[in-house]
C-alpha positions as CSV (number, residue, x, y, z in Angstrom):
1,M,0.0,0.0,0.0
2,L,2.9,2.4,0.7
3,N,4.1,1.8,-2.8
4,D,0.7,2.8,-4.2
5,F,0.9,6.2,-2.4
6,L,4.6,6.6,-3.4
7,S,3.6,6.1,-7.1
8,L,0.7,8.5,-6.6
9,Q,3.1,11.1,-5.2
10,S,5.4,10.5,-8.2
11,F,2.5,10.9,-10.6
12,V,1.3,14.2,-9.0
13,T,4.9,15.5,-9.0
14,E,5.4,14.7,-12.6
15,I,2.0,15.9,-13.8
16,N,2.6,19.3,-12.0
17,S,6.2,19.7,-13.3
18,S,5.0,21.3,-16.5
19,N,2.1,23.2,-18.0
20,S,2.5,21.5,-21.4
21,T,-0.4,19.5,-22.5
22,N,1.9,17.1,-24.4
23,H,3.9,16.5,-21.2
24,K,0.7,15.8,-19.2
25,I,-0.5,13.3,-21.9
26,D,2.9,11.6,-21.7
27,V,2.7,11.3,-17.9
28,L,-0.9,10.0,-18.2
29,T,0.3,7.4,-20.7
30,K,3.2,6.4,-18.5
31,Y,0.8,5.7,-15.6
32,Q,-2.1,4.3,-17.6
33,N,-1.5,0.7,-16.3
34,N,-1.2,1.8,-12.6
35,Q,-4.6,0.7,-11.2
36,F,-4.2,2.8,-8.0
37,V,-3.6,6.0,-9.9
38,R,-6.5,5.2,-12.2
39,Q,-8.8,4.6,-9.3
40,I,-7.8,7.9,-7.6
41,L,-8.4,9.8,-10.9
42,H,-11.7,8.0,-11.4
43,Y,-13.0,8.9,-7.9
44,T,-11.7,12.5,-8.2
45,Y,-13.0,13.4,-11.6
46,H,-16.1,11.2,-12.1
47,P,-18.9,13.7,-12.7
48,Y,-21.6,11.6,-10.9
49,K,-19.7,10.9,-7.7
50,Q,-20.3,13.5,-5.0
51,Y,-18.9,13.4,-1.5
52,G,-20.4,16.4,0.2
53,V,-17.1,18.0,1.0
54,S,-16.6,21.7,0.3
55,S,-14.4,24.4,1.8
56,D,-17.3,25.9,3.6
57,N,-18.3,22.5,5.0
58,L,-14.7,21.9,6.2
59,K,-14.5,25.4,7.8
60,K,-17.7,24.9,9.6
61,R,-16.6,21.5,11.0
62,S,-13.2,22.9,12.0
63,E,-14.9,25.8,13.9
64,E,-17.2,23.2,15.7
65,H,-14.2,21.2,16.9
66,T,-12.1,24.2,18.0
67,S,-14.8,25.8,20.2
């Protein structure tokens, strides 16, 4: 499991290292067989999956726990 998160960290670092669309396509192609990265991207960007987490929601909960 640690290896999965290390590969995810490498993916994020690589994808953020350039603004070039071609570079991003190359990185996505490189990680296309990594099931963990694919799952993370699926759950992050799937338009019909909603988790009820927003910045306002997090701020509200943070204030409740600090009072």
